[in-house]
N, C-alpha and C positions, 0 to 999 in steps of 0.2 A: 697278616703281620704276626710274627712270632712273639710270644710273651714269656717273660721269665717266670720261674716257678712260684715266686712270691705274690703273684698277681691273682686275685680272686676273680671269678667270673660269675655273672648272674644273668638270667634272662630278664629283659627289660619289659615293662608294661607297654602296651600300645600307646602311641603318641596321639593325643586328641587333636583334632583339626577343627578349624572354624571356617565358615564360608567367607568371612570378611578378613582382609589383610590390613585394614587400617582401623584405628580407634581415635576418637576425638580427644584432643588435648588442647591446652591453651595455644593460641596462634603465636608463631615465632615473630620476633621483630624483623626477621629476614623476609617474612611474607608481607609485612607492612599492612596487616589487616587487624580488625578488631579482635581482641583476645577474649576467650571464654575460659571458664574453669571446669568444663566437662571432662569426663573420661575416666579410664581405669588403666591398669597396667597393660603391658604388651602381651598380646596373644597372637595366635595365627598358626598357619601351617608350618611344619618344621622345615628348616632350611634344606634345600636341595642343591646339588651341584658338585663340582670337583672336590671341594673341601667341606662336605657336610659334617663329617665326624670331628676333625680337629678344629672346626671353625667356630660356629656360633656359641662361643664359650659362655657368655653371660647374657643370653638373650631374654631370659624370663625371670620374673621375681621369685625370690626364695619362699619356701613354705612358711606360713605364719607371719610374713612380713607385714608390718603396719605401713600405711601410706605415709611417706615422708615428703615434706615440702622443703623448698630452698631455704626457708628461714631457719631450719634446724641445722644447716651447715653454715657456720659463720666464720669470719676472719679470726675471731677469738678462739674458735674451736681448732682452726689450723695452727694457730700459734701455740696453743696448749699441746696439740699433738707433736709439734716440733720439739718442745721441751721434754715431753715424755719419751720421744724416740731417740733423743740425743745419746743416752747411755747404750743404746742398742745398734744404732746405725751412724756411720760417718757421713757428712755431706758429700754428695757426689761431685766430681769435677765439672766446672764450666770452662771448657777449653776453646780458645780461639783457633779457628782453622783458616790459615792463609790460603790454602788451596781452594777450599769451598768459597771463600770470600772472593777470590779472583774469578772463579767460574760463575758465581751468582751475581757479581757486580755490587755487592754490599758486604758489610762487616758481619761475618757469620761466627757464632759461638755455639758449641755443642754441649748440651746438658746431658752428661753421660750416665744415665740410669742403667746402662748396660754393664756397669762395674759394681752394682749392688751385690750382696752375698749370693743372691739367687740369679744374678745377671738380668734383673728386670725390676721395674718400679713397684710391682705388686706387693712386695714385702712391706712397704710403708703402711698401706691400708690394713693389711692383715695384722700386723703388729699392733696398730692403733686400736683395732677392734678387740683383740684379745686382752690388751691392757685394761680395757674398760669393762670386762666381764667380771662378775663377782666370783669369789672362790667356789661357791656352790655351782654356778654355771660352768666354770672351767672343769669341775670334777665330773660333770656329765659329758664332757667331750665336745668336739666340734666336728662338723661335717660340711662338705661342699661338693659341688660338681664342677669339673674343669677339664679342659683339654691341655693344660699346660701351666703357664706362668702363675695364674691365680692359685692353682693347687700347690705349686711350689711355695708361694708366699704363705699360704695357710699352714703347710707342713713345717716351714721354717719357724713361724711364729709359735706354733704349738710346741715345737721342740724347746724353744726358749723358756716357755712357761710350764713345761712338763705336762702338757695336755694331750690326751688321746685325740688323734685326728684321723678322719676317714675321708678319702677323696675318691669320688666316682668319676670314671673317665670313659669315653666311648671306646669301643673295641679297636678302632683305627686311629687312636690318638698318637701323636708324635712320640715315638719310643724314647727319644732323647729326654723329653720332658717327663715322661712317665717314670723312667729310671731315676731321674733326679728327685722326684717326689718320694719314691721309695727310699732312696738313700737318706733323705731327711727324716725318715722315721714314721711316715704316715702309712696307714693301711690303705691299699689301693684296690678298688673294685672296678673291673671292666664290665660295663653294662650297655648294651644297645649299639645301634649303628650310627647314632647321632648324639650330639651333645644333649638334645632335649630328652632323649630316652634315658641317658645317664642321669639327667636332672630329675626325672620322674622317679627313678629308682632311689636316688639319694633322698628325695622328699619322703618317700615311704619309710625309709629307715629312720629318718629324723623324727617322724611322727611316732614310730614305735619306741625309739630310745630316749627321746627328749633332749638329744644333743642340740647344740646351737648351730643353726645354719649360717655360715659366713658368706654373705653375698658379695660379689665382686664390685658392684657399683650402685646397688639400691640400698645401701646402708650409709647413714650420715657419718659414722665413725670411720668407715673405709674411705669415703670421699674426702673427709678432712685429712686423713693420713696422706692421700695422694696430693692434696693441696700443698703439702710441705715442699714439694718440688718448686712451686712458685716462690715460697718464702725464701728458699735458698738462692734462687736466681737473683732476687732483689738484694740479698746480702753480698752476692759475688760480683755483680756487674751493675754499674750505673748507666742510665741513659738509653737502655734498649727500647725500641719502639714497636717491635713485632715479636710474637712468640708463635711457633709452629708446633702443633701437638698432634700425634696420631690418635685416632678415634676408633674404638671398638664398641663396647657397651656405653662408654662415655664417662666412666668414673674419673679418669685422669684429667680430661679437659674440663669436666665440671668443677673439680676442686681447684685446678690451676686458674681457670678463667674467673671464678668467683673471687679468689684471693687477689689476683692481679687488678681486677676492676675496682675492688674496694680500696686498694692502696695506690694504684696509679691508673685512673680511668682512661687515660689517653693511649695506653698500650693496646695494640690490636692483637687479638687472639684468633688464630687461624687453625681450624681442624683439618685433618687429612684422613680420608677413607679410601679403600680400594674401590674401583669402579664396580666391582662385582659384589660389594657389600657396603653400599652407601645409605644405610638406614637412617643415620643421623641427619645427613644432608636432606634426604627426602622428607624426614619428619619436620625439620625446621622450615623447609619451604612450604609444607602443607599446613603448618601450625598445629599439628597433632601427631601423635606417635604412629608411625607407619611400620608395619611388619613385612619384611620381604619374603616372598614365596621361595625365592632361590638365592642362595649365597654361593659365590664362585670366585675364590681368590686363593693365591698361594700364601697369603698372610694369615695364618691360623689365629694369631693374636688379635686380628681386627675383624674377623668374620662373624660378627654378631648380626642376627636377623632383625633386631630392633634395639633401640636404646632403652635404658631403664627409665622408669618414671621420674626418679630423682635426678638422674643425669640430664634428662631432657628438660626438666623444669629449670635447671641451672643454665644449661647451654643456650636455651632460647632467650635468656636474659643477658648473658655475658659473652657469648661467642660471636665474633664478627662475621665469620664466613667459614664454610666447609668446602674444601676442594677435593677432587678425586684424582687418583693416580692409577696407572695400569700396573699389572704384575711385572711386566718387563721393565718398567721404570724403577720399581723397587729393587729388582735384581741388579740393575745397573748402578743404583745408588749404593747397594751393598758392596759392589766391586770398587766403586770410587772411594768409599770409606776405608776399605781394606788397603787399597793401593796408595791413597793419599795420606791417610792418617794412621795406618797399621792398626785399625780397630775393627772388631767384629760387630755385626748387627744381624738380627733376624729381619725378615721383610717388614714386620710391624715397626721395628726400631728404625728402619731406613725410610719409612714412608714420608716423614717430614722433609728429609733431604731430597727425596724424589720430587716432591712438590716444588721445592726451591730450585732444583736444577731444571726441571722440565715444564713447570707451570708458574714461572715467576710473576707473570702479569696477573694471573688469578690470585696468587698469594698477596700481591701488592706489597712486597717486601720493602721495608723502609731502609734507613741508614744502618741500623744496628739490629741484627736479628738473632734470636735464640731459637735453636731447633732441639727439641727433646728427642734423644736417641733412647727409646723406651726399653729396649731389651736386646740381648745378644744370644738367645738360645736358638741358634740356627742349626738345622740338621745338616749332616754331611751332603745329602742329596741336593738340598737347596743351595748350599754354599758352592758346590760344583757348578750348578746352573748359573749362579751369579758370576763366578769367575770366568765362565765361558761366554757371558753376555757381552754386548758391545760396550766398549769403553766410553764413558761420558767425555764430553768435550770435543 
């Protein structure tokens, strides 16, 4: 893949491996077994498969991260985040879709995070994180590793606060997203053949420079920022009984499920993962964090090889179920959204609609359903594939 001249390159350190692909964590309520409090953060072999590089974007904890528990992400933190984000972000639309309602057999509303300034929800958590950094920490800059939307969110937030930002990306990252990160003013460094190799390189620079590492889902301020999606839903629509949320590393569903269950415990929260990257589903069923040896999906925004420790701790308490969808189903959902509502989505953004269209019995959709359309940063190649896919219905 050709890179523009502004992109730095660096050789990446070798990726450490471990013989075990699972680590013990508290058991999920989905597993219906006795909980324990053992365990550490996700580790394991780096992801393999068709989308190794642009995929497992947030699969491992950031350098220097302290262990965070679900108690540190509270409804009050989400509400404070919403107040602080208000001068920077407009609430995203919650749009009723007659076409999807007819097709799914229930009242469907689309939470359009795809119209955020970076065309993805990630900007919420990144802004909330940087707002809570001291002037001294901001002066030292921020750094992250990303294959796309998270890097865009960090770059956007850094520009708002005039903070120097560095984003490490894999060599084969989605060029559309890489170019967007650069346009937002961040320094971009390409390192390694996988996200994890880019992550290791970013970690080494963070340790040398003292910049703050902005993790996409193992940071309570980031998760609280993502939780503002749920706060907006409750203000925009009364009486919904089911929310469908795409799951990668789990930061979005962690914040959304925690806030919804605190305010309306009867609302069901359903996560959606690709069949080729179902780390959260497996982790919840096992009652401990599971790291996938292979990640294989077209949805680069959902291709995490394991959930974060914080997102897993929250999801095991508040998420009702995680279902999986095929790549082809996400492509068909992209086409349906484009043709029926004249809206764009990337595969991750269309995952919830794919679950509703093709796995409604698993979703258990009720009378009034909200589906989060999490992002619209779709490449031309994937969009062409989607428009050539079989029409839903």
